[in-house]
C-alpha positions as a LaTeX table, in Angstrom:
\begin{tabular}{lrrr}
\hline
Residue & $x$ (\AA) & $y$ (\AA) & $z$ (\AA) \\
\hline
Met1 & 0.00 & 0.00 & 0.00 \\
Ser2 & 1.36 & 3.34 & $-0.92$ \\
Ile3 & 1.97 & 6.13 & 1.54 \\
Leu4 & $-0.41$ & 8.47 & $-0.24$ \\
Arg5 & $-3.17$ & 5.92 & $-0.01$ \\
Lys6 & $-2.54$ & 5.45 & 3.76 \\
His7 & $-2.84$ & 9.21 & 4.31 \\
Trp8 & $-6.19$ & 9.34 & 2.45 \\
Met9 & $-7.50$ & 6.44 & 4.55 \\
Trp10 & $-6.58$ & 8.25 & 7.80 \\
Ile11 & $-8.18$ & 11.47 & 6.57 \\
Ala12 & $-11.37$ & 9.61 & 5.63 \\
Leu13 & $-11.47$ & 7.89 & 9.04 \\
Leu14 & $-10.99$ & 11.23 & 10.78 \\
Leu15 & $-13.84$ & 12.79 & 8.76 \\
Val16 & $-16.17$ & 9.91 & 9.69 \\
Val17 & $-15.34$ & 10.30 & 13.40 \\
Leu18 & $-15.90$ & 14.09 & 13.23 \\
Ala19 & $-19.22$ & 13.65 & 11.41 \\
Ser20 & $-20.38$ & 11.13 & 14.05 \\
Trp21 & $-19.40$ & 13.45 & 16.87 \\
Trp22 & $-21.21$ & 16.37 & 15.19 \\
Ala23 & $-24.37$ & 14.24 & 14.68 \\
Met24 & $-24.37$ & 13.28 & 18.39 \\
Gly25 & $-24.29$ & 16.97 & 19.23 \\
Leu26 & $-27.36$ & 17.57 & 17.11 \\
Asp27 & $-29.24$ & 14.85 & 18.97 \\
Asp28 & $-28.35$ & 16.46 & 22.31 \\
Asp29 & $-29.62$ & 19.85 & 21.05 \\
Ala30 & $-32.93$ & 18.31 & 20.02 \\
Gln31 & $-33.36$ & 16.66 & 23.42 \\
Thr32 & $-32.57$ & 19.99 & 25.09 \\
Asp33 & $-35.21$ & 21.69 & 22.90 \\
Val34 & $-37.80$ & 19.08 & 23.88 \\
Lys35 & $-36.99$ & 19.44 & 27.59 \\
Ala36 & $-37.16$ & 23.24 & 27.34 \\
Gly37 & $-40.48$ & 23.04 & 25.51 \\
Ala38 & $-41.88$ & 20.68 & 28.14 \\
Lys39 & $-40.73$ & 22.96 & 30.96 \\
Ser40 & $-42.24$ & 26.05 & 29.35 \\
Ala41 & $-45.48$ & 24.19 & 28.67 \\
Ala42 & $-45.75$ & 22.78 & 32.18 \\
Gly43 & $-44.63$ & 25.99 & 33.88 \\
Thr44 & $-44.12$ & 26.02 & 37.63 \\
Thr45 & $-47.72$ & 25.08 & 38.47 \\
Arg46 & $-49.71$ & 22.04 & 37.42 \\
Lys47 & $-51.83$ & 22.70 & 34.38 \\
Ser48 & $-54.17$ & 20.58 & 32.32 \\
Val49 & $-52.92$ & 18.97 & 29.13 \\
Lys50 & $-55.08$ & 21.33 & 27.08 \\
Thr51 & $-53.55$ & 24.39 & 28.78 \\
Ala52 & $-50.04$ & 23.02 & 28.26 \\
Ala53 & $-50.75$ & 22.33 & 24.62 \\
Ala54 & $-52.11$ & 25.84 & 24.17 \\
Gln55 & $-48.77$ & 27.35 & 25.28 \\
Tyr56 & $-46.80$ & 25.93 & 22.34 \\
Asp57 & $-46.05$ & 28.49 & 19.72 \\
Pro58 & $-46.07$ & 27.45 & 16.05 \\
Ala59 & $-42.41$ & 28.36 & 15.51 \\
Thr60 & $-41.25$ & 26.01 & 18.29 \\
Ala61 & $-43.61$ & 23.30 & 17.05 \\
Leu62 & $-42.25$ & 23.54 & 13.51 \\
Ala63 & $-38.67$ & 23.46 & 14.82 \\
Leu64 & $-39.38$ & 20.30 & 16.81 \\
Ile65 & $-41.12$ & 18.65 & 13.87 \\
Gly66 & $-38.19$ & 19.59 & 11.62 \\
Lys67 & $-35.82$ & 17.80 & 14.00 \\
Gly68 & $-37.97$ & 14.68 & 14.00 \\
Phe69 & $-39.93$ & 15.25 & 17.22 \\
Ala70 & $-43.71$ & 15.52 & 17.09 \\
Pro71 & $-45.35$ & 15.26 & 20.50 \\
Arg72 & $-49.12$ & 14.89 & 20.39 \\
Glu73 & $-49.70$ & 18.37 & 21.84 \\
Thr74 & $-47.57$ & 19.86 & 19.07 \\
Met75 & $-49.58$ & 18.05 & 16.43 \\
Asp76 & $-52.84$ & 19.17 & 18.07 \\
Lys77 & $-51.66$ & 22.76 & 18.03 \\
Leu78 & $-50.92$ & 22.53 & 14.31 \\
His79 & $-54.33$ & 20.89 & 13.68 \\
Arg80 & $-52.74$ & 17.97 & 11.89 \\
Asp81 & $-53.32$ & 14.32 & 12.58 \\
Pro82 & $-50.45$ & 12.12 & 11.42 \\
Phe83 & $-52.82$ & 9.16 & 11.06 \\
Thr84 & $-55.31$ & 10.83 & 8.73 \\
Val85 & $-55.76$ & 8.99 & 5.47 \\
Val86 & $-54.99$ & 11.23 & 2.53 \\
Ser87 & $-56.38$ & 10.37 & $-0.87$ \\
Phe88 & $-55.13$ & 11.87 & $-4.08$ \\
Glu89 & $-58.08$ & 10.64 & $-6.12$ \\
Pro90 & $-60.49$ & 13.30 & $-7.38$ \\
Pro91 & $-63.67$ & 13.67 & $-5.34$ \\
Pro92 & $-66.71$ & 11.75 & $-6.56$ \\
Pro93 & $-69.04$ & 13.65 & $-8.88$ \\
Pro94 & $-72.04$ & 15.31 & $-7.25$ \\
Pro95 & $-75.24$ & 13.27 & $-7.25$ \\
Pro96 & $-77.59$ & 13.88 & $-10.16$ \\
Pro97 & $-80.41$ & 16.32 & $-9.49$ \\
Ala98 & $-83.66$ & 14.90 & $-8.22$ \\
Pro99 & $-86.16$ & 14.10 & $-10.95$ \\
Lys100 & $-88.86$ & 16.67 & $-11.56$ \\
Pro101 & $-92.07$ & 15.70 & $-9.74$ \\
Val102 & $-94.99$ & 14.66 & $-11.93$ \\
Ala103 & $-98.71$ & 14.63 & $-11.31$ \\
Pro104 & $-100.18$ & 11.30 & $-10.22$ \\
Pro105 & $-102.38$ & 9.44 & $-12.71$ \\
Leu106 & $-106.00$ & 10.52 & $-12.76$ \\
Arg107 & $-108.12$ & 8.51 & $-10.38$ \\
Phe108 & $-111.44$ & 9.58 & $-11.85$ \\
Lys109 & $-113.70$ & 7.34 & $-13.99$ \\
Tyr110 & $-116.10$ & 8.80 & $-16.50$ \\
Leu111 & $-119.72$ & 7.91 & $-15.78$ \\
Gly112 & $-121.70$ & 10.26 & $-18.00$ \\
Val113 & $-122.40$ & 13.78 & $-19.13$ \\
Leu114 & $-125.35$ & 16.14 & $-18.82$ \\
Arg115 & $-125.69$ & 18.22 & $-22.00$ \\
Asp116 & $-127.38$ & 21.52 & $-22.39$ \\
Gly117 & $-129.91$ & 21.72 & $-25.19$ \\
Asp118 & $-130.68$ & 19.46 & $-28.15$ \\
Asp119 & $-128.03$ & 16.90 & $-29.25$ \\
Asn120 & $-129.08$ & 17.35 & $-32.91$ \\
Arg121 & $-128.25$ & 21.02 & $-32.84$ \\
Asn122 & $-124.96$ & 22.10 & $-34.50$ \\
Asp123 & $-122.38$ & 23.38 & $-32.08$ \\
Gly124 & $-120.75$ & 25.60 & $-34.72$ \\
Gly125 & $-117.93$ & 23.19 & $-35.61$ \\
Asp126 & $-115.56$ & 24.61 & $-33.02$ \\
Gly127 & $-115.51$ & 21.34 & $-31.02$ \\
Gln128 & $-116.81$ & 23.09 & $-27.92$ \\
Ser129 & $-119.20$ & 20.96 & $-25.98$ \\
Lys130 & $-122.67$ & 21.82 & $-24.98$ \\
Ala131 & $-121.87$ & 19.74 & $-21.89$ \\
Arg132 & $-123.02$ & 21.28 & $-18.76$ \\
Ala133 & $-121.73$ & 18.74 & $-16.25$ \\
Val134 & $-119.67$ & 15.57 & $-16.24$ \\
Phe135 & $-120.38$ & 12.76 & $-13.78$ \\
Leu136 & $-117.25$ & 11.11 & $-12.38$ \\
Asp137 & $-116.51$ & 8.26 & $-10.00$ \\
Asn138 & $-113.78$ & 9.02 & $-7.45$ \\
Gly139 & $-113.23$ & 5.72 & $-5.65$ \\
Gly140 & $-116.93$ & 5.12 & $-4.98$ \\
Gln141 & $-117.80$ & 8.78 & $-4.51$ \\
Leu142 & $-119.93$ & 10.52 & $-7.15$ \\
Leu143 & $-118.59$ & 13.86 & $-8.37$ \\
Ile144 & $-120.32$ & 16.34 & $-10.68$ \\
Ala145 & $-117.75$ & 18.48 & $-12.49$ \\
His146 & $-118.39$ & 21.83 & $-14.17$ \\
Lys147 & $-115.88$ & 24.09 & $-15.92$ \\
Gly148 & $-113.96$ & 26.02 & $-13.22$ \\
Asp149 & $-114.66$ & 23.53 & $-10.41$ \\
Thr150 & $-111.96$ & 22.05 & $-8.17$ \\
Leu151 & $-112.14$ & 18.27 & $-7.78$ \\
Ala152 & $-110.74$ & 16.42 & $-4.76$ \\
Gly153 & $-109.05$ & 19.65 & $-3.67$ \\
Gln154 & $-106.27$ & 19.24 & $-6.27$ \\
Tyr155 & $-107.71$ & 19.19 & $-9.79$ \\
Leu156 & $-109.10$ & 22.29 & $-11.53$ \\
Val157 & $-111.49$ & 21.66 & $-14.42$ \\
Leu158 & $-110.18$ & 23.81 & $-17.29$ \\
Asp159 & $-112.36$ & 22.71 & $-20.19$ \\
Ile160 & $-115.02$ & 20.15 & $-21.08$ \\
Thr161 & $-115.45$ & 18.97 & $-24.69$ \\
Asp162 & $-117.54$ & 16.20 & $-26.23$ \\
Thr163 & $-114.70$ & 13.68 & $-25.97$ \\
Ala164 & $-112.44$ & 14.84 & $-23.14$ \\
Met165 & $-112.05$ & 16.95 & $-20.07$ \\
Gln166 & $-108.95$ & 19.10 & $-19.41$ \\
Leu167 & $-107.80$ & 19.13 & $-15.77$ \\
Glu168 & $-104.92$ & 20.91 & $-14.06$ \\
Tyr169 & $-103.15$ & 19.29 & $-11.13$ \\
Thr170 & $-102.84$ & 22.46 & $-9.04$ \\
Pro171 & $-99.87$ & 21.55 & $-6.77$ \\
Leu172 & $-97.60$ & 21.24 & $-9.85$ \\
Ala173 & $-99.61$ & 23.30 & $-12.38$ \\
Glu174 & $-99.54$ & 20.32 & $-14.74$ \\
Arg175 & $-102.31$ & 19.69 & $-17.27$ \\
Gln176 & $-103.95$ & 16.29 & $-17.67$ \\
Thr177 & $-106.68$ & 15.00 & $-19.96$ \\
Leu178 & $-109.49$ & 12.62 & $-19.04$ \\
Ser179 & $-110.79$ & 11.13 & $-22.29$ \\
Phe180 & $-114.30$ & 9.72 & $-22.34$ \\
Gly181 & $-115.02$ & 9.47 & $-26.06$ \\
Arg182 & $-118.44$ & 9.19 & $-27.64$ \\
\hline
\end{tabular}
């Protein structure tokens, strides 16, 4: 082994020993910082854990975390939980909007119509009925409907023709037709 190589080996060994000694000094400084933080948090009187945690300042907490120390009170002060699951997936899409409400099917059955005047008379070809009243069955109850009446508290009679009756479901303002033909 050459002399130059021996000198480099001794220099490398010396650098490793110095780096180890310096690293031990850093560990002692961190322990001193933790002890000082604990003393300042505890104070001279006994205090609750919440009061002690409230006395940490963010700068000291960040310094301790940077040196590898993260006491629970420090984490509480920073409002971070080291055990929180973090997901990097995008959030789920919002739910689709609720479907628009629709009027229920008509529950009326056509029973008959009372017409005004003679059935042989021409109504003028406009399709308007000479009907005066329509008789309906509402689940066993007899209803007599005229134009403008409200049936079952929810259906407004808009128009009566020879073959159908126009109703409006008032809660939703939706039109429905009850066909009764001829």
